[in-house]
N, C-alpha and C positions, 0 to 999 in steps of 0.2 A: 465427392469425397477427395480429400487431399492425400496424395501419396507421400507420406512422411519418409518412407525409406528412400525414395528418390531424392529427397532433400538432405540425406545424410544422417538421419536419426535411426537408432535401433528400434524396431517395432516393439520389442518386448519391454522397452523402457518408456514408451510414450504413454502419457496419461498419469493418473494418480497411482502412487505406489505405496506399499507398506514402508513406512518411514524407518523401520529397523533395517531395511536393505540399502538405504541411500548412503552413498559415499560422498565425501567432500574433500577438496573442492570438485564440483562437477557442474556440467551444463546439460540440462535435460529438457526435452520438449514436453510440456505439461498439457498443452491443448493446441489443436489446429482446427479452425472452423471457417467455413465459407459463409460470408454474410449475404444478405438478400440482394445486395448490389453487385455481387460477384467478387468482392474483395476478400482476401484471406486474412484472418487474424491468428496470430501465433502468440502463445504465452510460454515463455521459457523460464525454467527454474534454475537460477544461479545459486547453487548451494555452496556456502563457504565453510560452514561447520556441520559436522555430522549430527543429525537429530538424536535427541535422547541419550547422548553420550557424555553429558556434563560439560559440553563445549557450546558456547554461544558467543555472539558478538555483543559488546557493550553498546549502550545507546549512542554514545559518542562515535564509536567505530561505525555503526550502522549509518548514522546521520552523515558522516563525512564520506563514506563510500557511496551512499545514495547520491550525494551532490556530484561526485566525480562521474558516476555512471550516467546521471541525467545530462550533464554537460557533454560528456564524450559521445554518447549515442545521438544526442540532438545535433551535434556538430558533424559527426561522421556518417550518420544515416538519417538525414533530416526528413526525407520523404517517407521513411518506413517506421521510424521510432515513434511510439505512442506514449509509453509511460514506464516508470520504474516504481515498484512498490516494495516496501520493507516487509519481510515475513515477521509476523507477530511472535513467532517462536525464537526470533533473533538468530536464525541460522543462515539467512541468505536473503535473496531478492527475487521478485517476479519482474521479468522484462517483457513488455508487450510490443509487438511489431505488426505493421500492416503491410501485407504483400511481400514480406521478406521472412522466409522461414528456413533458408539454407543453413544447415549446421555449420559448415565450413566458413561461410561468410560471417555469421554471427560470432563465431569463436575468434576469427581473425580480427574483427573490429574490437571485441572485448580485449584481446591481447594488446592491441594498439593503445587502448585506453589505459590499461594497467601499466604498460611500459611508459607512456607519456606522464603518468602520475609521478614517476620517479624523479622527473625534472621539475615538478611543480614547486612553486614557492609559497603557495597558499591553497586552501581548499576552495574549489569552485563555488561561487555564489554565497560564500560565507561572509555576508555583510548585512547590515540592518535593513537595507532596501530590498534584499532578495531572500531573506531567511527569517522565519519566525522565532528561531532560537539560535541566532548567529554566533553566540559565544560557545556553543556546545559542539566544537569541532577539534579534531586533532590531525594535522597533516602527517605527522610522524606515524601515528597509528594506521591511517589509511594507506600510507606508502608500505608499511610493514605487511599489512593484509594483502595488498596487491602483489607484493613479492611472494608471499606464501601461495597465492592462487597461481601465479605465473610459474612457480617451481613445479607445479603438477600439470602443466599444459598438456602434456602427452596423454593424460588420463581423463581429461575433462568429459569426454563423451561416454566414458565407462562409468555410469552413474550408480551402479548397484553392486552390492556384494552378492556372492553366490547363495 
């Protein structure tokens, strides 16, 4: 059993939650599981918009943010990062890591990615060789969303309303 509290996660927020309680932006541990080989897999919920509140990301915003998250985590946590997935409800992303579940470390790396996005001159991987819909990107929108998320950094781990 993985001790998620020792990794910096609030026990009462780990796992599936009533979406009416979720806050955004937030970073929440959705799942922690030990594999048969002893490796640990962590799925982190990066919530950017509050569910069911009439707020959601456009497909272009999701797409561009996904590219930046993919590039950033691949570069900064190459041994641990597995995947980024877009939430179908268009409110955020699922981030999957292997053997890295420390809340502080993951938030610090996310912060670095979002800060580095501000100096970007193009969306990562937004070209015909690396993207199946390479014209559907907006650097300005991705940078704006990154600033919105960064502005609430101190509240990221407080993922739920009372």
